[in-house]
C-alpha positions in Angstrom: 83.3 102.8 117.5 86.7 101.9 118.9 90.0 103.5 117.8 93.1 102.2 116.2 96.5 102.9 117.8 97.1 105.8 115.4 93.7 107.3 116.0 94.3 107.3 119.7 97.6 109.1 119.4 96.1 111.6 116.9 93.1 112.3 119.2 95.5 113.0 122.1 97.5 115.5 120.0 94.8 117.0 117.8 94.8 120.8 118.0 93.1 121.7 114.7 90.6 120.0 112.3 88.4 116.9 112.5 89.5 113.3 112.3 87.6 112.6 109.1 89.7 110.9 106.3 90.9 113.5 103.9 90.3 116.5 106.2 93.4 118.5 107.1 94.3 118.1 110.7 96.9 119.9 112.9 98.9 117.9 115.4 100.9 118.9 118.4 104.4 117.5 118.0 106.3 116.2 121.0 109.7 115.4 119.3 111.6 116.3 116.2 114.7 115.0 114.6 116.9 116.2 111.7 119.9 114.8 109.9 122.7 116.8 108.5 121.8 116.5 104.8 118.5 118.2 105.5 119.2 119.8 108.9 121.3 122.8 107.9 118.4 124.2 105.8 115.9 123.3 108.5 117.8 125.3 111.1 118.3 128.2 108.8 114.5 128.2 108.4 114.0 127.9 112.2 116.4 130.9 112.8 114.5 133.0 110.3 111.4 132.6 112.5 113.1 134.5 115.3 112.1 132.0 118.1 114.9 131.8 120.7 114.3 128.2 121.9 112.5 125.1 120.6 109.1 124.4 122.2 109.1 120.7 121.8 109.7 118.1 124.5 112.8 116.9 122.7 114.5 117.9 119.5 117.6 116.1 118.3 120.1 117.0 115.5 121.9 114.0 114.1 125.1 113.9 112.0 124.9 110.7 110.0 124.7 111.5 106.3 127.5 113.9 105.3 130.3 112.3 107.3 132.7 112.1 104.4 134.8 115.2 105.0 136.8 115.5 101.7 136.6 119.3 101.9 135.5 122.0 104.4 131.8 121.9 103.4 130.5 119.0 105.6 132.7 120.0 108.5 131.3 123.6 108.4 127.8 122.3 108.2 128.3 120.1 111.3 129.9 123.1 113.2 126.9 125.2 112.3 124.4 122.6 113.3 126.2 122.0 116.6 126.3 125.7 117.4 122.7 126.4 116.5 121.6 123.3 118.4 123.4 124.5 121.6 121.8 128.0 121.3 118.3 126.9 120.6 117.7 124.0 123.0 118.4 121.1 120.6 120.3 117.9 121.5 123.2 117.2 119.2 124.3 113.7 118.2 127.9 113.8 117.0 129.3 112.2 113.9 130.0 108.6 114.6 127.3 108.3 117.3 125.0 106.6 114.8 122.2 106.7 112.3 119.4 109.0 113.4 116.5 106.5 113.4 118.5 103.7 115.1 119.8 106.0 117.8 116.4 107.7 118.3 114.4 104.5 119.0 117.2 103.3 121.2 117.7 106.4 123.3 114.8 108.9 122.9 111.7 107.5 121.3 108.6 107.1 123.6 105.5 105.1 122.8 102.4 107.3 122.3 104.4 110.4 121.4 104.4 112.3 118.1 107.6 112.7 116.2 108.3 114.3 112.9 111.7 114.3 111.2 113.3 115.8 108.1 114.0 112.3 106.8 111.4 110.1 105.1 112.4 107.1 107.3 111.3 108.8 110.5 108.4 106.2 110.7 111.0 103.8 112.1 109.8 105.1 115.5 106.5 103.4 114.9 108.3 100.2 115.9 108.0 101.3 119.5 104.5 102.7 119.2 105.3 106.3 118.2 103.3 108.3 115.6 106.5 109.1 113.7 106.2 110.9 110.4 108.7 112.1 107.8 108.3 115.7 106.8 110.0 118.6 105.0 112.5 120.7 106.8 110.2 123.7 106.9 107.5 121.6 108.6 110.1 120.5 111.2 111.2 124.1 111.8 107.6 125.2 112.4 107.1 122.3 114.8 110.2 123.2 116.7 108.8 126.7 117.1 105.6 125.2 118.6 103.5 125.2 115.5 101.2 122.4 114.5 102.1 119.8 111.9 99.4 119.5 109.3 98.5 116.4 107.3 95.4 115.1 105.6 93.7 112.8 108.1 94.8 109.3 106.9 92.7 106.2 106.4 93.7 103.1 108.4 95.2 99.9 106.8 95.7 96.9 109.0 98.3 94.2 108.2 97.2 91.1 110.1 100.2 88.9 111.0 99.8 85.3 112.0 102.2 82.4 112.6 105.9 82.8 113.2 108.9 83.3 110.9 110.8 80.2 109.9 112.9 78.8 107.0 115.4 81.7 106.9 112.8 84.4 106.5 113.1 87.6 108.5 111.5 91.0 109.2 112.9 92.4 106.0 110.9 89.7 104.1 107.7 90.8 105.9 107.9 94.3 104.5 109.1 93.1 101.1 105.9 91.0 101.0 103.8 94.0 102.0 105.5 95.9 99.2 104.9 93.1 96.7 101.2 93.1 97.6 100.6 96.9 97.8 103.3 98.4 95.5 105.1 101.7 96.2 101.8 103.6 95.8 99.7 101.2 97.8 100.1 103.0 101.2 99.4 106.5 100.0 96.8 108.2 102.2 97.0 105.4 104.9 98.6 104.8 108.2 99.6 101.1 108.4 99.0 99.3 111.6 100.4 95.8 112.3 98.3 93.5 114.4 97.5 89.9 115.0 99.2 87.1 116.9 102.3 87.3 114.7 103.1 90.7 116.2 104.0 89.1 119.6 106.7 87.0 117.9 108.6 90.1 116.7 111.2 92.0 118.7 111.5 95.8 118.6 114.4 95.9 116.0 112.4 93.6 113.7 109.3 95.9 114.1 111.5 98.9 113.3 112.8 97.3 110.1 109.2 97.0 109.0 108.1 100.5 109.9 111.2 101.9 108.4 110.4 100.5 105.0 106.8 101.5 105.2 108.0 104.8 103.8 108.5 102.9 100.5 104.8 102.2 100.4 104.0 106.0 100.3 102.2 105.6 103.7 101.9 108.5 106.1 103.5 106.2 108.7 103.4 102.7 110.2 102.9 101.7 113.8 103.1 98.6 116.0 101.5 98.2 119.5 103.5 99.1 122.5 103.4 95.8 124.5 105.6 93.6 126.7 108.2 93.3 123.9 108.4 97.1 123.8 108.7 97.2 127.5 111.5 94.7 127.5 113.4 96.7 124.9 113.1 100.0 126.8 114.1 98.3 130.0 117.2 96.9 128.3 117.9 100.5 127.3 117.5 101.7 130.9 114.3 103.5 130.0 111.5 101.4 131.4 110.0 104.6 132.8 109.2 105.7 129.2 107.1 102.7 128.5 103.3 102.9 128.2 101.0 100.2 126.9 99.3 101.0 123.7 97.0 98.9 121.5 94.0 99.3 119.3 90.5 98.7 120.6 88.9 95.3 119.8 86.1 97.1 117.8 88.4 99.4 115.9 87.6 99.6 112.2 90.0 99.7 109.3 89.5 100.9 105.7 91.6 98.0 104.4 93.0 94.8 105.7 95.7 92.4 104.3 96.8 89.2 105.9 100.3 87.6 106.0 101.1 84.2 107.4 104.7 84.5 108.7 105.2 80.8 108.6 104.7 80.7 104.9 107.2 83.5 104.1 110.4 82.7 102.4 113.4 85.0 101.8 112.6 87.7 99.2 114.6 90.4 97.3 113.6 93.7 95.8 115.1 93.7 92.3 116.3 96.8 90.3 115.2 99.5 90.4 112.2 99.7 92.8 111.5 98.3 96.3 108.2 96.7 95.1 109.9 94.7 92.3 110.0 91.6 94.5 111.1 88.1 93.6 112.0 85.1 95.8 115.6 84.6 96.6 115.1 80.9 95.5 114.1 82.2 92.1 117.2 84.4 91.8 119.4 81.6 93.1 118.0 79.3 90.4 118.9 82.0 87.8 122.5 81.9 89.1 122.8 85.6 89.7 126.4 86.4 90.5 127.0 88.9 93.4 129.9 91.5 93.3 129.1 93.5 96.4 127.2 93.1 99.7 126.4 96.0 102.0 124.9 95.3 105.5 123.6 98.2 107.5 121.5 101.4 107.0 118.6 102.6 109.2 116.6 99.5 108.0 118.9 96.7 109.2 121.7 97.8 111.5 120.5 96.8 114.9 122.5 94.7 117.3 120.4 91.6 116.6 120.9 92.1 112.8 124.7 92.3 113.3 124.9 89.4 115.7 123.0 87.2 113.2 125.4 88.1 110.4 128.4 87.6 112.7 127.2 84.1 113.6 126.7 83.2 110.0 130.2 84.4 109.0 132.1 83.1 112.0 135.0 80.9 111.0 134.3 81.4 107.3 135.6 83.6 104.5 133.6 85.6 102.0 133.8 84.6 98.3 136.9 85.9 96.5 134.8 88.0 94.1 132.7 89.7 96.7 133.3 93.0 98.6 131.5 93.2 101.9 130.8 96.2 104.0 129.3 96.3 107.5 127.8 99.6 109.0 126.7 99.3 112.6 123.7 101.5 113.2 124.9 103.2 116.4 127.9 103.5 118.6 126.0 101.3 121.1 125.7 98.5 118.5 129.4 98.9 117.5 130.8 98.8 121.0 128.6 95.8 122.0 129.8 93.9 118.9 133.4 94.6 120.0 132.7 93.6 123.6 131.3 90.2 122.7 133.8 89.3 120.0 131.4 89.4 117.1 133.3 92.3 115.5 136.3 90.1 115.3 134.3 87.4 113.5 133.1 90.0 111.0 136.6 91.3 110.3 138.2 87.9 110.0 135.5 86.8 107.5 136.7 89.6 105.2 134.2 92.4 106.0 135.2 96.0 105.8 133.8 97.8 108.8 132.4 101.3 108.0 131.5 104.0 110.5 128.1 104.2 112.2 126.5 106.3 109.5 124.2 106.1 106.4 127.2 105.7 104.1 126.5 103.6 101.0 122.7 103.8 101.4 122.8 107.4 100.1 125.7 106.9 97.7 128.3 108.2 100.3 131.1 105.8 99.4 131.2 102.0 98.6 129.6 102.4 95.2 129.5 99.2 93.2 131.7 98.4 90.2 130.5 99.3 86.8 127.5 97.0 85.9 128.0 95.3 89.2 125.4 93.4 91.3 125.1 94.8 94.8 123.0 93.1 97.5 122.0 95.7 100.2 120.0 95.5 103.4 118.9 99.0 102.7 115.4 100.5 101.9 115.9 102.0 98.4 117.4 100.8 95.2 116.5 103.6 92.9 118.5 104.0 89.7 121.8 105.7 90.3 121.3 106.1 94.1 124.3 103.8 94.8 126.6 106.1 92.9 126.9 103.7 90.0 124.3 104.3 87.4 124.5 101.0 85.6 124.7 98.9 88.8 121.9 96.4 89.7 121.0 96.9 93.3 118.9 94.4 95.2 117.3 94.8 98.6 117.6 91.8 100.9 117.7 90.8 104.5 120.9 90.6 106.5 120.6 86.8 106.5 120.3 86.6 102.7 123.2 89.2 102.4 125.5 87.1 104.6 124.7 83.8 102.9 125.2 85.3 99.4 128.5 87.0 100.5 129.9 83.5 101.3 129.0 81.9 98.0 129.3 84.8 95.6 125.8 84.3 94.2 122.2 84.7 95.4 121.8 82.1 98.1 118.9 81.3 100.4 119.9 81.5 104.1 119.1 78.6 106.4 117.0 79.1 109.5 119.2 80.8 112.1 119.9 79.3 115.4 118.8 82.0 117.9 121.0 80.7 120.7 124.1 81.6 118.7 123.3 85.3 118.5 121.2 85.8 121.6 120.8 89.5 122.4 121.9 90.6 125.9 119.1 91.5 128.4 120.8 94.9 129.0 122.4 97.2 126.5 125.6 99.1 127.0 124.5 102.7 127.9 126.9 105.5 127.1 125.4 108.8 125.8 128.6 110.7 125.6 128.1 110.9 121.9 125.1 113.2 122.5 125.7 116.8 123.6 123.0 118.6 125.6 122.0 122.2 124.6 123.1 125.2 126.7 120.8 126.5 129.4 118.8 129.6 128.4 121.2 132.0 130.2 124.3 130.8 128.4 122.4 130.3 125.1 121.6 134.0 124.9 125.3 134.9 124.5 126.2 131.9 122.3 127.4 132.4 118.7 126.0 130.6 115.7 128.9 129.7 113.4 128.3 129.7 109.6 130.9 128.7 107.0 131.2 130.1 103.5 129.3 127.2 101.9 126.1 128.0 103.9 124.0 130.2 101.7 120.7 132.0 102.3 117.3 130.3 101.9 116.1 131.0 98.3 113.6 133.8 97.8 109.9 132.8 97.5 107.2 134.8 95.9 103.4 135.1 96.3 101.5 133.0 93.8 101.0 134.9 90.5 97.4 135.2 89.1 98.6 134.4 85.6 101.3 131.8 84.7 102.6 131.1 81.2 105.8 129.1 81.2 107.7 126.6 79.1 107.4 122.9 79.9 111.0 122.5 80.7 110.8 118.8 81.4 108.3 116.0 80.9 108.7 112.8 82.9 107.3 109.3 83.4 105.7 107.6 86.4 107.4 107.1 89.8 109.9 109.9 89.5 111.7 110.0 92.9 113.3 112.8 94.8 116.6 111.0 94.0 115.8 111.8 90.3 115.0 115.4 91.1 117.8 116.1 93.6 120.4 113.3 93.7 122.4 112.4 96.8 125.9 111.0 96.8 129.4 112.1 97.9 129.7 114.7 95.1 126.4 116.5 95.8 125.5 116.1 99.4 128.1 118.6 100.7 126.2 121.4 99.0 122.8 120.8 100.6 123.2 124.2 102.4 124.2 125.9 99.1 121.2 125.9 96.9 122.8 127.9 94.0 125.6 125.3 93.6 123.2 122.4 94.3 121.0 123.5 91.4 123.6 122.4 88.9 122.7 118.8 89.7 118.9 119.0 89.5 117.5 116.2 87.4 121.0 115.2 86.4 120.1 111.5 86.5 117.4 111.9 83.8 118.4 115.1 81.9 121.8 116.6 82.5 120.8 119.7 80.5 117.8 120.5 82.7 119.4 123.0 85.1 121.0 125.0 82.3 117.8 125.1 80.3 115.7 126.1 83.3 118.0 128.9 84.3 118.1 130.2 80.7 114.3 130.2 80.5 114.0 132.0 83.8 110.6 130.5 84.5 109.2 127.0 83.9 106.8 124.2 84.5 107.6 120.5 85.1 105.2 117.7 84.0 105.2 114.3 85.6 103.3 111.0 85.7 102.0 109.0 88.6 103.4 109.2 92.1 105.7 112.2 91.3 108.2 112.9 94.1 108.2 109.5 95.9 111.0 108.6 98.1 113.0 110.9 100.4 111.5 113.8 102.3 114.3 116.1 101.1 112.8 119.5 100.6 115.8 120.4 98.3 113.7 118.6 95.6 111.4 121.6 95.9 113.8 124.4 96.9 116.2 123.8 94.0 113.4 123.9 91.3 112.2 127.0 93.1 115.6 128.6 92.7 115.6 127.6 89.0 112.3 129.4 88.4 109.8 126.5 88.4 106.3 127.9 89.1 104.2 124.8 88.9 104.5 121.0 88.7 101.7 119.2 86.9 101.4 115.4 87.4 99.0 112.5 87.4 99.5 112.2 91.1 101.9 113.2 93.8 103.7 111.6 96.8 102.4 113.2 100.0 105.6 114.7 101.4 106.8 116.1 98.1 103.5 117.7 97.4 103.6 119.4 100.8 107.2 120.5 100.2 106.2 122.1 96.9 103.5 124.1 98.6 105.9 125.0 101.4 108.3 126.4 98.8 105.5 128.3 97.0 105.4 126.1 93.9 101.9 125.1 92.7 101.2 121.4 92.5 98.5 120.5 89.9 96.9 117.2 88.9 95.5 116.3 85.5 91.7 115.9 85.8 91.8 113.7 82.8 95.0 111.6 82.9 94.9 111.3 79.1 95.6 115.0 78.8 99.2 114.2 79.9 99.7 113.0 76.3 98.8 116.5 74.9 101.6 118.3 76.8 105.0 118.3 75.1 108.4 119.2 76.5 109.5 122.5 74.9 105.9 123.6 74.6 104.1 125.6 77.2 101.2 125.9 79.6 99.2 129.0 80.2 97.1 129.4 83.3 94.9 132.5 84.0 92.7 133.4 87.0 95.0 131.2 89.1 93.8 132.6 92.4 90.2 131.8 91.6 91.1 128.4 90.3 93.1 127.5 93.4 90.2 128.6 95.6 87.7 126.5 93.5 90.1 123.6 93.2 90.0 123.5 89.4 92.0 125.5 86.9 91.9 125.7 83.1 95.2 125.5 81.2 95.9 126.2 77.6 98.3 123.7 76.1 100.7 125.4 73.7 102.8 123.4 71.2 106.4 123.9 70.3 105.2 126.0 67.4 103.5 128.5 69.7 99.9 127.5 68.7 97.3 126.6 71.2 96.6 122.8 70.9 93.9 122.3 73.5 92.4 123.5 76.8 92.6 121.1 79.7 91.4 120.9 83.3 93.8 120.7 86.2 92.8 120.3 89.8 94.4 120.9 93.2 94.4 118.9 96.4 95.0 121.8 98.8 93.7 122.5 102.2 92.5 126.0 103.0 95.7 126.7 104.9 97.8 125.6 101.9 95.9 127.9 99.6 96.8 130.8 101.9 100.4 129.6 102.0 100.7 129.7 98.3 99.1 133.2 98.1 101.6 134.3 100.7 104.6 132.8 99.0 105.2 129.6 100.9 105.2 128.3 104.5 107.8 130.6 106.0 106.2 133.8 104.7 102.8 132.6 105.7 104.0 131.7 109.2 105.6 135.1 109.5 102.4 136.8 108.4 100.5 135.0 111.1 102.6 136.4 114.0 
């Protein structure tokens, strides 16, 4: 039987396990990336391992999230990351050089290589044929130290593309259509591979838009072939030597196939507050939805081609009086080329505010909407409160829809764009002065790592107890995201390296009293619904509950990365055997688990459900989805203690 693209890359990097769906496999990792919101903790974890230099082919530390320096905290984190990168063999992308995923596929990504990053949108690299996977910071630290990265062997899902985009539709509309069909849970356990004649009509930045938002499907990653389009892009970047051809075999088999005719797609929008709540732009236009704010950028849609399309639509025009428009170029390369060709002037004269090359509004770092405002964003997530304004209505749209709507002040379908107006140059402007190379080994030995007062130690983990009886501190519904658990935003992100302070904001979006109650209880259990922990890969959504004494999380199902992060932190993730038992558990009651070690080993535990009155209400069955290695990790007290014990 032939292999898919993903199966070929996995086979070439397999160092542990068998490629049978569901089996745990260990992969050799060629490249890693971090960003500053997760990077400080990842490098503290790497330092704790005592390995002098990274053992990957390329590791890059990007500064793109916490660029608002309203106090010393972010600047101190950046100084720490730069110093630890120089000492340990890691390349450092300075603030302003660009968003990690955009810069990485422009300057460092290589088809056929493996990449993990401490950011859930690392699968962007699949647009150039990488096996690029989002992971927790601890997993990235272990990979930098030369350790394998472990995942359950995914199943394969093919998206067969036919036809060609027309009628104002774009790459963003392709992934919104996939989300409409599959939902935010539909990719769980799969690698999504794009195939069919429609693939050849898509340029690399369009492919990267699609693989970027594959994270919202819950997929392990997404991947495109590496073909002549890939070769042309890498050649334009002065990196043709990095190109290799990569495609699936004709007789490759897939576990699931969906088909999309690109010619039939029309502009779409993800409505509040989920990326799979998709409607047509025509429908929203007919409803007369007024627009207050438009944000164009993020790692999803900030390429040169995206920006040139927008500039061509805005040239010689003015945005509507009631609209505020921001533009965030994805990299310094994009920014400088916009300035060079005059497109930047067109954007400015149309009334756009030009923000720096960073994540910015996408993570609530500035440019929050007005109260109860409608914000159209070319981003990848529109979770409740993520924009910084809790009662805002955030829609996810293409750059074309965003620009058209900014001009009219209401939802507006874009017309088919004239490609000749915004043609992308054959060669890109190459200037890597925004990236600092690490010190050589001789100089690195004497280099100092600089830590500011906001950088606190990694929270203490403990071996898994054999008996757990704790209060149910919080009970939650389905699709709780890591933004619910550990919010982002300008107020909170500066404390990502300070877990004690960060803990004050845990679950603030859904229950402002949670942190105080959890700390007072000393130990606790969280209960959730389906797809608990979807969204960002931020391990802080596990580390902060760990600090607050959470011993276990019981849910109907878990998002892949978050479940792994809980195990890494030494928190036990448990799943209801009978989903109806969720109704028996009440917040303020308790769960009692005994013979935990035996239960974890067997994969099934019995829990006593205790009511608020202290009486036992029922006994229920809970199961685990843990590989043998993960069981040992929990017994040891998490990934770092387990890794140390294996030395």
